[in-house]
Steps between C-alpha positions, in 0.01 A plus 500: 500500500640841405584762763337844532798677333495247214128557444549877504790471256287285268210748515728797430677322216167414339385862537820629341461247219142608430576873512790452257704780660819624339844445647577774752134585564406571860263230620418601857631619834605231742276653769205493260551130439526426873167678560336343198587141596463557875830333586808584702797688358707183531251298293494765226880527503520125445248516214699778335822304551343209307407735216847658500659157467276436199610838357139616495542810718762709676447722804635852533514679839431866562237757409510405130524131580257213487459171320600518133476257209838342423421381150204491264256229607468188287299535183334168574463283805460148372365330810810499722742623233559870441612587147668810359533571126695752295419610147164325489277701266178321594339444837657201674159412644360467147787273398447269795128491431566397140751240616247365749219463247727320255627263769148396599413421140823307441446282806151397388615411147819331621284256697379372161825511303794440736731216401734291720782733390296798621447322832878465540549868415244596764671279759836667429345847513328418828826380652665824390217691666559313826871575488448874443307576819783692670520783247204706376632569151608139447159384617321730258723381215432137588128574524501644149694201364248263660211675327696515175518120515121489534466741207713268283292202610182677386636516142343829396806662339351844437388545859819342633695762303290778653565356845875488444492862384335606825748296706798638306379855560458440872836326528683770305368793705502343848769666712419374848295232672468444872292285731267707719345415834584272788309206352657511154663156524177337614313660210766392249498141631124491456532647151746226402247239615225668294724479192577135577127423507454689176773293332345176627153601381629586153699180454204295630272680251268578790309806381300532821815502710661755269201733542511468880874560520475806276254658743750453783786609276332834437468575871815336631814690404378792299344815633562804284492811717362794307256751649264481202528124453358212694718214632489139393666473161712190447867447443 
C-alpha cells in the first residue's frame, strides 16, 4: 500500500501531466499544497522529494520561489509509461488511437489465418516482452514488435504496411520513456500476462477468447491522458 507522500506525489504528477505545463512554469507554492492536501510539512516535503527525483519539479526558496516544472510533461501517458516525442507533426494521441484500432482488427483476423510459423513468431515476441520489463523504452519496443507479429499473421499487407508506418513514426520521434507510479512493475507483469493470453487465443483460433482478451487489453496498460480525451484506448 502506498504512503501518503507517494499518493500526493502521484496526484500532483497526474495534475501536471493533464495541465501540460511548460518547463520552468510555476506550479504552486509549497504552503498552498500543504493547505490543499491537509498534510504536514514533512509529508509534503517527502512528496516533493519524490517528484524531484523523477525530475518532474524543482523547488525554489524565497519570495519568488515555489514549486516549478522541471521539464515538459509527457505528451502521452500509456498506462504506466510516460512518453516524450520530438519533431512529431501529428498528435501522438491520434497515432496511438490509430495503432490501437489496427491492432484489434489484426488480432481478430490472425485468429483465422495464423500458421504454426506465426505461432513461433508470437512465442519469441512474447519472450522478448517478458525480458524487457525493466526498461520502459525496451518494453514499448517489444510491445510493438509483438503486435507487428500479429499484423503479419493476419496477412492483410496494405493494413500491415499502414501499421508499420505508424510504428516507425512513433519509434523515430520518441526521445524518452519512463515508468510512472509505484505500481508500475505490477501493471507491466499483468500486461505481459494479457499478451500471453492473446497469443494463446490467436494460435488456438479461439475467436471468443480473442474478443475477451482484447477488452482487457484496452483497459490494462493503456490510458492516454489528455484533458479532452477519454481513457481506455489500447496498446
